[in-house]
VEXBA-72523 format. One record per residue (C-alpha): z, x, y; residue number from 1. Coordinates in steps of 0.2 Angstrom, whole numbers. Example, Ala and Ser with C-alpha at 12.3 -4.5 7.8 and 13.67 -1.06 7.14 Angstrom:
! VEXBA-72523
<rec <39, 62, -22>, 1>
<rec <36, 68, -5>, 2>
//
This chain:
! VEXBA-72523
<rec <-54, 48, -160>, 1>
<rec <-39, 55, -168>, 2>
<rec <-25, 48, -156>, 3>
<rec <-11, 58, -165>, 4>
<rec <-21, 74, -162>, 5>
<rec <-25, 70, -144>, 6>
<rec <-7, 65, -140>, 7>
<rec <-1, 82, -148>, 8>
<rec <-13, 92, -137>, 9>
<rec <-7, 83, -121>, 10>
<rec <11, 86, -126>, 11>
<rec <8, 104, -129>, 12>
<rec <-1, 106, -112>, 13>
<rec <14, 98, -104>, 14>
<rec <26, 110, -111>, 15>
<rec <32, 102, -127>, 16>
<rec <43, 87, -130>, 17>
<rec <58, 95, -122>, 18>
<rec <50, 95, -106>, 19>
<rec <47, 76, -106>, 20>
<rec <62, 66, -101>, 21>
<rec <54, 49, -99>, 22>
<rec <37, 41, -103>, 23>
<rec <27, 25, -101>, 24>
<rec <10, 19, -97>, 25>
<rec <1, 7, -86>, 26>
<rec <-17, 1, -88>, 27>
<rec <-25, 18, -86>, 28>
<rec <-12, 31, -85>, 29>
<rec <2, 40, -95>, 30>
<rec <17, 39, -82>, 31>
<rec <29, 54, -86>, 32>
<rec <44, 61, -79>, 33>
<rec <45, 80, -83>, 34>
<rec <60, 91, -82>, 35>
<rec <49, 106, -75>, 36>
<rec <31, 102, -69>, 37>
<rec <28, 121, -66>, 38>
<rec <26, 125, -84>, 39>
<rec <12, 112, -87>, 40>
<rec <-4, 121, -93>, 41>
<rec <-16, 112, -81>, 42>
<rec <-31, 121, -87>, 43>
<rec <-27, 117, -105>, 44>
<rec <-24, 99, -100>, 45>
<rec <-41, 98, -90>, 46>
<rec <-50, 103, -106>, 47>
<rec <-45, 89, -116>, 48>
<rec <-59, 77, -117>, 49>
<rec <-49, 61, -116>, 50>
<rec <-40, 67, -100>, 51>
<rec <-49, 61, -84>, 52>
<rec <-37, 68, -72>, 53>
<rec <-19, 71, -67>, 54>
<rec <-8, 70, -52>, 55>
<rec <10, 71, -47>, 56>
<rec <18, 58, -36>, 57>
<rec <35, 50, -33>, 58>
<rec <43, 60, -46>, 59>
<rec <31, 56, -59>, 60>
<rec <17, 66, -67>, 61>
<rec <3, 55, -71>, 62>
<rec <-11, 58, -84>, 63>
<rec <-27, 47, -81>, 64>
<rec <-34, 42, -98>, 65>
<rec <-43, 25, -96>, 66>
<rec <-40, 7, -101>, 67>
<rec <-41, 3, -119>, 68>
<rec <-37, 21, -124>, 69>
<rec <-21, 25, -115>, 70>
<rec <-10, 13, -125>, 71>
<rec <-16, 20, -141>, 72>
<rec <-12, 38, -135>, 73>
<rec <4, 32, -129>, 74>
<rec <9, 25, -145>, 75>
<rec <8, 42, -154>, 76>
<rec <15, 51, -138>, 77>
<rec <31, 40, -139>, 78>
<rec <33, 45, -158>, 79>
<rec <30, 63, -155>, 80>
<rec <42, 65, -140>, 81>
<rec <55, 54, -149>, 82>
<rec <58, 44, -134>, 83>
<rec <52, 27, -141>, 84>
<rec <44, 14, -131>, 85>
<rec <49, 14, -113>, 86>
<rec <44, 2, -99>, 87>
<rec <37, 8, -82>, 88>
<rec <53, 2, -74>, 89>
<rec <63, 14, -85>, 90>
<rec <51, 28, -79>, 91>
<rec <53, 23, -61>, 92>
<rec <72, 24, -63>, 93>
<rec <71, 41, -71>, 94>
<rec <59, 47, -58>, 95>
<rec <69, 41, -43>, 96>
<rec <83, 54, -47>, 97>
<rec <71, 68, -43>, 98>
<rec <67, 61, -26>, 99>
<rec <75, 66, -9>, 100>
<rec <82, 53, 2>, 101>
<rec <66, 50, 12>, 102>
<rec <56, 49, -4>, 103>
<rec <68, 36, -11>, 104>
<rec <67, 26, 5>, 105>
<rec <48, 26, 4>, 106>
<rec <49, 21, -15>, 107>
<rec <60, 7, -11>, 108>
<rec <48, 0, 2>, 109>
<rec <34, 2, -11>, 110>
<rec <44, -7, -25>, 111>
<rec <47, -22, -13>, 112>
<rec <29, -23, -6>, 113>
<rec <18, -18, -20>, 114>
<rec <22, -34, -31>, 115>
<rec <18, -46, -16>, 116>
<rec <2, -37, -11>, 117>
<rec <-10, -48, -21>, 118>
<rec <-3, -64, -12>, 119>
<rec <-5, -55, 5>, 120>
<rec <-22, -49, 1>, 121>
<rec <-28, -66, -6>, 122>
<rec <-22, -74, 10>, 123>
<rec <-30, -60, 20>, 124>
<rec <-47, -62, 12>, 125>
<rec <-47, -81, 14>, 126>
<rec <-43, -78, 32>, 127>
<rec <-58, -66, 33>, 128>
<rec <-69, -80, 26>, 129>
<rec <-62, -92, 39>, 130>
<rec <-66, -80, 53>, 131>
<rec <-84, -78, 46>, 132>
<rec <-85, -97, 47>, 133>
<rec <-77, -99, 65>, 134>
<rec <-82, -83, 74>, 135>
<rec <-95, -87, 88>, 136>
<rec <-111, -76, 90>, 137>
<rec <-109, -68, 73>, 138>
<rec <-123, -78, 65>, 139>
<rec <-130, -89, 79>, 140>
<rec <-130, -84, 97>, 141>
<rec <-117, -94, 107>, 142>
<rec <-112, -103, 91>, 143>
<rec <-101, -102, 76>, 144>
<rec <-106, -107, 58>, 145>
<rec <-95, -123, 59>, 146>
<rec <-103, -127, 76>, 147>
<rec <-120, -125, 69>, 148>
<rec <-116, -135, 53>, 149>
<rec <-102, -147, 57>, 150>
<rec <-101, -153, 40>, 151>
<rec <-91, -137, 34>, 152>
<rec <-78, -139, 48>, 153>
<rec <-65, -147, 36>, 154>
<rec <-69, -133, 23>, 155>
<rec <-65, -120, 36>, 156>
<rec <-49, -130, 40>, 157>
<rec <-44, -130, 21>, 158>
<rec <-47, -111, 19>, 159>
<rec <-37, -108, 35>, 160>
<rec <-22, -118, 28>, 161>
<rec <-23, -108, 12>, 162>
<rec <-25, -91, 21>, 163>
<rec <-10, -94, 32>, 164>
<rec <2, -99, 19>, 165>
<rec <7, -82, 13>, 166>
<rec <10, -76, 31>, 167>
<rec <20, -91, 37>, 168>
<rec <31, -91, 22>, 169>
<rec <31, -72, 20>, 170>
<rec <51, -71, 21>, 171>
<rec <51, -81, 4>, 172>
<rec <40, -68, -4>, 173>
<rec <50, -53, 3>, 174>
<rec <66, -61, 0>, 175>
<rec <62, -63, -19>, 176>
<rec <55, -46, -21>, 177>
<rec <68, -37, -10>, 178>
<rec <83, -45, -17>, 179>
<rec <77, -41, -35>, 180>
<rec <75, -23, -30>, 181>
<rec <92, -22, -22>, 182>
<rec <100, -29, -38>, 183>
<rec <103, -47, -33>, 184>
<rec <97, -64, -40>, 185>
<rec <79, -65, -34>, 186>
<rec <80, -84, -33>, 187>
<rec <94, -83, -21>, 188>
<rec <83, -71, -11>, 189>
<rec <69, -83, -11>, 190>
<rec <81, -97, -5>, 191>
<rec <87, -86, 9>, 192>
<rec <69, -84, 14>, 193>
<rec <66, -103, 13>, 194>
<rec <81, -105, 25>, 195>
<rec <74, -93, 37>, 196>
<rec <58, -103, 39>, 197>
<rec <65, -120, 37>, 198>
<rec <55, -134, 47>, 199>
<rec <71, -139, 56>, 200>
<rec <71, -122, 65>, 201>
<rec <61, -117, 80>, 202>
<rec <45, -109, 74>, 203>
<rec <47, -91, 76>, 204>
<rec <30, -89, 85>, 205>
<rec <36, -101, 98>, 206>
<rec <52, -91, 102>, 207>
<rec <44, -82, 117>, 208>
<rec <39, -97, 126>, 209>
<rec <55, -107, 122>, 210>
<rec <65, -92, 129>, 211>
<rec <55, -92, 145>, 212>
<rec <57, -111, 147>, 213>
<rec <76, -111, 142>, 214>
<rec <73, -123, 128>, 215>
<rec <80, -114, 113>, 216>
<rec <89, -126, 101>, 217>
<rec <106, -121, 95>, 218>
<rec <120, -125, 83>, 219>
<rec <137, -128, 91>, 220>
<rec <150, -122, 79>, 221>
<rec <168, -124, 86>, 222>
<rec <161, -119, 103>, 223>
<rec <151, -105, 97>, 224>
<rec <132, -107, 99>, 225>
<rec <120, -100, 85>, 226>
<rec <101, -100, 90>, 227>
<rec <91, -111, 78>, 228>
<rec <76, -99, 77>, 229>
<rec <64, -97, 62>, 230>
<rec <58, -80, 56>, 231>
<rec <40, -85, 51>, 232>
<rec <29, -69, 47>, 233>
<rec <44, -57, 50>, 234>
<rec <47, -42, 39>, 235>
<rec <63, -32, 45>, 236>
<rec <75, -47, 46>, 237>
<rec <72, -53, 29>, 238>
<rec <73, -35, 22>, 239>
<rec <90, -32, 29>, 240>
<rec <96, -50, 25>, 241>
<rec <91, -47, 7>, 242>
<rec <100, -31, 5>, 243>
<rec <116, -39, 12>, 244>
<rec <114, -54, 0>, 245>
<rec <112, -43, -15>, 246>
<rec <128, -33, -10>, 247>
<rec <138, -49, -6>, 248>
<rec <133, -57, -23>, 249>
<rec <138, -41, -32>, 250>
<rec <154, -41, -24>, 251>
<rec <158, -59, -29>, 252>
<rec <152, -56, -47>, 253>
<rec <166, -43, -48>, 254>
<rec <180, -54, -41>, 255>
<rec <176, -72, -45>, 256>
<rec <183, -78, -62>, 257>
<rec <170, -80, -76>, 258>
<rec <173, -98, -77>, 259>
<rec <169, -101, -59>, 260>
<rec <156, -88, -56>, 261>
<rec <141, -99, -58>, 262>
<rec <148, -111, -45>, 263>
<rec <156, -100, -32>, 264>
<rec <146, -84, -32>, 265>
<rec <129, -92, -27>, 266>
<rec <138, -104, -14>, 267>
<rec <148, -90, -6>, 268>
<rec <134, -78, -6>, 269>
<rec <121, -89, 2>, 270>
<rec <132, -96, 15>, 271>
<rec <140, -80, 21>, 272>
<rec <123, -71, 21>, 273>
<rec <115, -86, 30>, 274>
<rec <128, -86, 43>, 275>
<rec <126, -67, 46>, 276>
<rec <107, -68, 46>, 277>
<rec <107, -81, 61>, 278>
<rec <122, -73, 71>, 279>
<rec <119, -55, 69>, 280>
<rec <106, -48, 57>, 281>
<rec <91, -59, 63>, 282>
<rec <93, -56, 82>, 283>
<rec <96, -37, 80>, 284>
<rec <82, -34, 67>, 285>
<rec <69, -46, 76>, 286>
<rec <72, -35, 92>, 287>
<rec <70, -19, 81>, 288>
<rec <55, -25, 73>, 289>
<rec <47, -29, 90>, 290>
<rec <51, -12, 96>, 291>
<rec <43, -4, 81>, 292>
<rec <27, -15, 83>, 293>
<rec <27, -11, 102>, 294>
<rec <29, 7, 99>, 295>
<rec <14, 8, 87>, 296>
<rec <3, -2, 99>, 297>
<rec <9, 9, 113>, 298>
<rec <4, 25, 103>, 299>
<rec <-13, 17, 99>, 300>
<rec <-17, 12, 117>, 301>
<rec <-10, 28, 124>, 302>
<rec <-18, 42, 112>, 303>
<rec <-34, 32, 110>, 304>
<rec <-47, 41, 99>, 305>
<rec <-37, 57, 98>, 306>
<rec <-23, 48, 90>, 307>
<rec <-36, 40, 78>, 308>
<rec <-43, 57, 74>, 309>
<rec <-26, 64, 70>, 310>
<rec <-21, 50, 59>, 311>
<rec <-38, 50, 51>, 312>
<rec <-36, 68, 47>, 313>
<rec <-18, 66, 40>, 314>
<rec <-20, 50, 31>, 315>
<rec <-25, 57, 14>, 316>
<rec <-11, 70, 14>, 317>
<rec <1, 56, 18>, 318>
<rec <-6, 46, 3>, 319>
<rec <-2, 61, -8>, 320>
<rec <17, 60, -2>, 321>
<rec <17, 42, -5>, 322>
<rec <22, 39, 13>, 323>
<rec <8, 27, 16>, 324>
<rec <18, 14, 7>, 325>
<rec <29, 13, 22>, 326>
<rec <14, 7, 32>, 327>
<rec <13, -9, 23>, 328>
<rec <28, -16, 32>, 329>
<rec <21, -11, 49>, 330>
<rec <4, -17, 45>, 331>
<rec <11, -34, 39>, 332>
<rec <20, -36, 55>, 333>
<rec <4, -32, 65>, 334>
<rec <-6, -45, 56>, 335>
<rec <7, -59, 57>, 336>
<rec <8, -57, 76>, 337>
<rec <-11, -56, 80>, 338>
<rec <-10, -65, 96>, 339>
<rec <0, -50, 103>, 340>
<rec <-7, -36, 93>, 341>
<rec <-25, -40, 91>, 342>
<rec <-24, -35, 73>, 343>
<rec <-20, -20, 62>, 344>
<rec <-28, -3, 67>, 345>
<rec <-21, 5, 52>, 346>
<rec <-33, -4, 40>, 347>
<rec <-49, 3, 47>, 348>
<rec <-41, 21, 47>, 349>
<rec <-37, 19, 29>, 350>
<rec <-54, 13, 25>, 351>
<rec <-62, 28, 34>, 352>
<rec <-51, 39, 23>, 353>
<rec <-56, 30, 7>, 354>
<rec <-74, 31, 11>, 355>
<rec <-73, 49, 15>, 356>
<rec <-64, 53, -1>, 357>
<rec <-78, 44, -10>, 358>
<rec <-92, 53, -1>, 359>
<rec <-84, 70, -5>, 360>
<rec <-82, 65, -23>, 361>
<rec <-101, 60, -24>, 362>
<rec <-105, 77, -16>, 363>
<rec <-96, 85, -30>, 364>
<rec <-107, 76, -42>, 365>
<rec <-122, 85, -35>, 366>
<rec <-113, 102, -34>, 367>
<rec <-104, 105, -51>, 368>
<rec <-112, 108, -68>, 369>
<rec <-98, 103, -79>, 370>
<rec <-103, 87, -88>, 371>
<rec <-85, 80, -89>, 372>
<rec <-82, 83, -70>, 373>
<rec <-99, 75, -66>, 374>
<rec <-94, 59, -77>, 375>
<rec <-77, 58, -68>, 376>
<rec <-85, 61, -51>, 377>
<rec <-98, 47, -52>, 378>
<rec <-86, 34, -57>, 379>
<rec <-72, 40, -45>, 380>
<rec <-84, 41, -30>, 381>
<rec <-89, 23, -32>, 382>
<rec <-72, 17, -35>, 383>
<rec <-66, 26, -19>, 384>
<rec <-80, 18, -8>, 385>
<rec <-73, 1, -15>, 386>
<rec <-55, 6, -9>, 387>
<rec <-47, 13, -25>, 388>
<rec <-45, 32, -22>, 389>
<rec <-33, 38, -35>, 390>
<rec <-47, 44, -47>, 391>
<rec <-57, 53, -34>, 392>
<rec <-42, 61, -24>, 393>
<rec <-32, 67, -39>, 394>
<rec <-45, 68, -52>, 395>
<rec <-58, 78, -42>, 396>
<rec <-55, 82, -24>, 397>
<rec <-38, 90, -25>, 398>
<rec <-43, 99, -41>, 399>
<rec <-57, 108, -32>, 400>
<rec <-48, 108, -15>, 401>
<rec <-64, 110, -4>, 402>
<rec <-70, 92, -7>, 403>
<rec <-52, 86, -1>, 404>
<rec <-54, 96, 15>, 405>
<rec <-72, 89, 17>, 406>
<rec <-65, 71, 15>, 407>
<rec <-51, 75, 28>, 408>
<rec <-64, 80, 41>, 409>
<rec <-75, 65, 37>, 410>
<rec <-60, 54, 39>, 411>
<rec <-55, 62, 55>, 412>
<rec <-72, 59, 63>, 413>
<rec <-73, 41, 57>, 414>
<rec <-55, 38, 62>, 415>
<rec <-59, 44, 80>, 416>
<rec <-74, 33, 81>, 417>
<rec <-66, 16, 75>, 418>
<rec <-51, 20, 86>, 419>
<rec <-62, 23, 102>, 420>
<rec <-70, 6, 99>, 421>
<rec <-54, -3, 96>, 422>
<rec <-59, -8, 78>, 423>
<rec <-45, -19, 71>, 424>
<rec <-42, -29, 55>, 425>
<rec <-36, -47, 56>, 426>
<rec <-33, -48, 37>, 427>
<rec <-28, -37, 23>, 428>
<rec <-41, -33, 9>, 429>
<rec <-49, -18, 0>, 430>
<rec <-50, -4, 13>, 431>
<rec <-68, 2, 10>, 432>
<rec <-85, -6, 9>, 433>
<rec <-78, -24, 5>, 434>
<rec <-66, -22, 19>, 435>
<rec <-80, -29, 31>, 436>
<rec <-74, -46, 28>, 437>
<rec <-56, -42, 35>, 438>
<rec <-62, -35, 51>, 439>
<rec <-62, -43, 68>, 440>
<rec <-79, -51, 69>, 441>
<rec <-84, -43, 86>, 442>
<rec <-80, -25, 79>, 443>
<rec <-88, -27, 62>, 444>
<rec <-103, -16, 68>, 445>
<rec <-92, -2, 73>, 446>
<rec <-83, -3, 57>, 447>
<rec <-99, -1, 47>, 448>
<rec <-104, 14, 59>, 449>
<rec <-87, 22, 56>, 450>
<rec <-89, 21, 37>, 451>
<rec <-107, 29, 39>, 452>
<rec <-100, 43, 50>, 453>
<rec <-85, 46, 38>, 454>
<rec <-97, 46, 23>, 455>
<rec <-110, 58, 31>, 456>
<rec <-98, 70, 38>, 457>
<rec <-87, 71, 23>, 458>
<rec <-103, 73, 11>, 459>
<rec <-110, 86, 23>, 460>
<rec <-94, 96, 25>, 461>
<rec <-91, 96, 6>, 462>
<rec <-108, 103, 3>, 463>
<rec <-106, 116, 16>, 464>
<rec <-89, 122, 10>, 465>
<rec <-96, 122, -8>, 466>
<rec <-110, 134, -3>, 467>
<rec <-97, 145, 7>, 468>
<rec <-86, 145, -9>, 469>
<rec <-101, 150, -20>, 470>
<rec <-106, 164, -8>, 471>
<rec <-88, 171, -8>, 472>
<rec <-87, 171, -27>, 473>
<rec <-104, 179, -28>, 474>
<rec <-98, 193, -15>, 475>
<rec <-82, 195, -25>, 476>
<rec <-92, 198, -41>, 477>
<rec <-103, 210, -33>, 478>
<rec <-88, 220, -26>, 479>
<rec <-81, 221, -44>, 480>
<rec <-98, 227, -51>, 481>
<rec <-99, 240, -38>, 482>
//
């Protein structure tokens, strides 16, 4: 392959080097910031063999090329545009300028939570394994696996400890990531998170019971009482506290003399932010976080399968806008308070959407005759069933439009079904076929049936829409001949 020639073809289709203001690459895609996306020659871009698909999101125009090839194409692309080597963070900064305030807020949440998702998913999957070992009636009537085989009891306990760690100490992960995102010292952010879950504090999950019994411990500072409450598993308190910490640190960096900066700035930053966290920020944001969670639960319980159908129908369009990243914070809160929430209803809905996208893409595999599109559809369809929908959604379904509509209909049907039967996840994981392990054991059957419904309805709807589209094209051709 002549990577120089391929790169030039892509650049020409994008509108030339003057239309590219920033460029980097990840494992599979060119990530570009274009001055004017309207002048992109999409048809010419699609005809380039190495291009597997394109999509625009979060102010970036992304060209899917594939691992092992994208870095070689990018090397030539960087030379031809004269931009030189740029990192993905450089491109993120450039793309942020093109976003409106709401998009910037969603992107901020994404920047904070995406880096810690592997830790949460690992803990979630381990929690799923623990649930398989401890759930009664799943493999044996009236018994769990550890009851049937007592010798694996300690194995389940070990797995449970590993699984809970990421959720118990979640403020440390968020404190590190959020403070870094807000421009502060990430290690100070992690330390703030450690303070918020310190063993000397009342465990956050015991707050409700202690409040009822009037047994909340306090610090008495010159007659002013500060509640010694931990923030295990919380999201909003540490997010706000991390923002304050970053801004306080930046303030002291400006006014503290350089000779004393390394001594006074961390000390003052951590102390002031810590006091604000336990006196003002923590209590207020804990209440706000509870209200958000209660609101989501109320909506789920009140609207029932109708709400599930609506959210299932709209989930894919929400993904296109990037708004789905804001669900991460809500979903994490739902999972860290399972005793109250029963788990996350968002995960099954996301899985229904992903499976529907995969089904629509596999339907395209049978419909289209273009070999390149068939190749993309086969791989992308399977990927979507496993929980990765970008190639399917942006590389196939949105391009042809009718498969995307078919997928939305399938997701709507599946979403209504799993919501009607109160199907919830008790851990994070891959929202698709592998997600079975993350589902509450007594609703796994409904999750599987929901995926089947999503697949069948999306596949059938896509096939029907393709025939209607073919008939419409044929009728148009006949009118032109007449």
